[in-house]
N, C-alpha and C positions, 0 to 999 in steps of 0.2 A: 635161575637166573634176573638179573634186580633191574627192571622193568618198573622207568615212570608211571605214576601213576593217571587213570584213563582220562584225558586234560575234554572241559570243555569246546574244546575246540573241533573234535572231534567229533558233533555236532553238525549236521547240513541244515544252513538258511535257503531259504522259497529260493534265491538264485541263483543255485548249480554252485556256491562257493558254501564254507566253513563259516559257524558264527562264530566271528570272535577276531577272527584274521585277514589282512590287509589279504588285495590283491595285485596281483603281481604283474604283466605288459606278455600275453602274451609270445614265446621262441620260438625262429624257426628251428625247425628237427636237428639240423645239427648241434647245435648250442645248446638245446634242452638234455641229448644225447650227451654233452661237454658236459655241461655240470651236474648233471645225475652221475658224470662218472669219479667225479674231480670234485665237483662242491668241498667247500666246507658247511658239514653235515649237523644241526641243530633237531633235536625230537621234541617234539613239541608235547604229542599223547601217544596213546593207544587208543587203535581206532576199533569201537564198538563192538560188536556179535561177529569178535572175527573170533575162530577156533584153534587157529593158530599166533605165537606170536606178528601183531601187523599193524603198525608205526603213522604218524605222519610227520612229513619232517620238513623241513625248511633246508631251502640248497642253495648258497652262496655263494660267487666270485665277482669282485668286482663288484661293477654296476647291478650284475645280472642276481635273477634270483629265482628259484621255483618254488614249486611244492612239490611233495611226491610222497610216493608209498613204501615204504624200506623191511622186509619181510628177510628176517636174519635167518640162516639157518639155523643155533643158533634157539627160537622161537618156534619150532615147529616140535606139533607134537607126532612120535612114531607111528604110522599104519601100520596095517599087515601087509596090504594087498601094495607098498610104493614104496621105492629105497630112501633113505635120508637125504634130500639134498631137490624139496620141492624147485626153492628157488632159484635153482636149474633151467625148471622147465616152465618158468616166470620167463626167464629171457627167452627160452629156443621156441616158445610160444610168437616172442613179438619176430624175431626171426625167421618162422613161418612165415606170420604175414608181411615179414615184408617182402621175403624171396617171392610171395604170389602178385608180390604187389598191389595188394588186398588194402591194407592201412586201416586194420580190424584193431592193430592191439597197441594202445598209449607204450610213449616210447619207452624202454623199459630193458635196464644194461645189469650184467653182473659187479660188484662190486665188493671189495677184499676189504680196505681199511672203509669200518669204520664204527658208530659208538657200542656197537650189538660184535663184532668180528659177520666174518660174508656174507652177502646174503644178498636179493635182489631190489631194484632201486626203479621206481615207478613212476614217469610222472603223471600226479595228480591229474584225473577231468574232475575239470570244473564240470556240474549236469546234475540234470534232475531228478535229485533222486527222489520225489515221490512217483514217478513214471518206473514201470520197467518191463520184463520179455513181455505179461499178460494184458499190460498196461496200449504195449502200443504195439501189439499186433491187431488189435482195434482198429489203427489206421492204414489204411489197404498200402498211404503214402511210405510209410515205413518195411513194407511186404519185403522189396529186394535186397535191402540193408540187414533185414533178420534173416532173409535164407541163404547170404550167401555167409552168416557167421557159424549155421545151421552145417555147410559144405565144411568150412572149417574146421569144428567141431570133430567131421566126419574122417578127414584128415590129419589131422590130433592126435581123433582118439580120447574127444574130454571126457574121463568118466562123472563133473561135476557143472556142468552149464545149469547153473540155476538163475531163474526169472531176473532177478538182482543182479546177474553179472552181466546186462545190456543195459548199458547207462545212456541217456540222449546228454550229447549236452548240454551247454547249459544257454550254448545260440540257437538247440535243434536246427545243428547245420547234417550231424551223424548223432549214429552210433557208434559207442566204444564197446569192444565183448574187455573183460577184463575177470582178473581168481581163475592163471589159465593153468598151476603147478598140480592138476591132477591129471595131468595127460600126460602120452607119449608111451603110454603100457603096450609095449608087443601082444602084450593079447585083448579080447575084447573086452571093453570096459565100456563104451561110450552109456550117459546118462544124462539126457539134455532136457530140458523143457519143449524146443525148436521142435515140435511131431507136426505142425500147420499144413505145413508143406513136403510129407509123405505125398511120392509118386510124380510130385511137380519139376516140370525137366527143366535143367542147370541150364542155365545161358553159356554157347557154344563161346565169348569169349572168355568163361571160364574156367573152360572143360581145356581150355587151351592152356592157362595158366598152370591146370594139373598134371597134362603130361608134363608142360616142361619141366616140373620142379622133379615130379616121377624118375622121367629118365635123367634130368643130369645133378637130382640127390641137392643137397643142400649148405652146403661146404659152411656157412656160419653156428651148422650145428656141432661143429668141434667141442668136445669139452664138456659141454651142454644134452647132451643123452649120450648115450654111449649106442656102439654099431648095429650093432641087433632092434633097434631104435627106431634112428638113423631112417635103417632097408623096409621098416618095416613100413613107415613114414608112405617113401616112396611104394612100397605097395600100394597102401590105402587110398593113394593118391593118385595113379595108374585105375582101378580100381574101380573108382568113382570115376574118371572119363570113358571107361565106357559103359561104365552103367547108363551114364549123360540123363541122369532122375536120382529124384531124393530118393532113399528106403525107404519100409516100411515095415517095423519089425513083425507088424500083427497086431493084434491088441496089447500086449503083456509089450505093452514099452517103456523105454525102462529108464524109470523118472528122478531125478536126482531125491535128496531131503535131507531140508526140506527145501520145499520148491522157490521159497523168494532168499 
């Protein structure tokens, strides 16, 4: 695969952006989705420290522009325990977040027409890149959002929730959950750093959301995960809703590696 050289634009700055890149005005979610799906794409460089091909891109349509993260299918490394096409699972994670009404995952679309072929395109999050789960958990004000990501991962069966996959927005208004491609397997695969809430009650409103999707399913999963995986999501949502607390697997808590 021919790839652009890694650019210095992949280096975070201290204000939640990327060194050397202009900042664009934020777009409403509906317009951001349109731009991700159909905007003219320019690859700026490969993001550092990514095991798969992950690219920082600019998308433009008319006067609108945004930065995004593009994960092409052809940039994926084969895995023994997950089928090819992790980019679809990135999109499925966004659809799960939307179906729950939790807004944890930045806008993400499946895109066929792109410079390196079909893949996922996710709105780039301007974040405090010096912050991650292990620093955020020290502030009690973040606990509710972090616990919600933990519940989300239980339902998604996330096999790779690293500390660095929890991003504090540049304006510190919210925490985003990114890098969700290793999820939705039918077999138990949960690996996460979010264990501080084990045994903690899950708020009633979240339980109601879990029951709703568990009973009604998520139509937007069509073409993203297979039927067995869709049914597994429904079962996990209902199981967590019945349990009502964050589970504790005991001393052998499954952590991802590396942790950050």
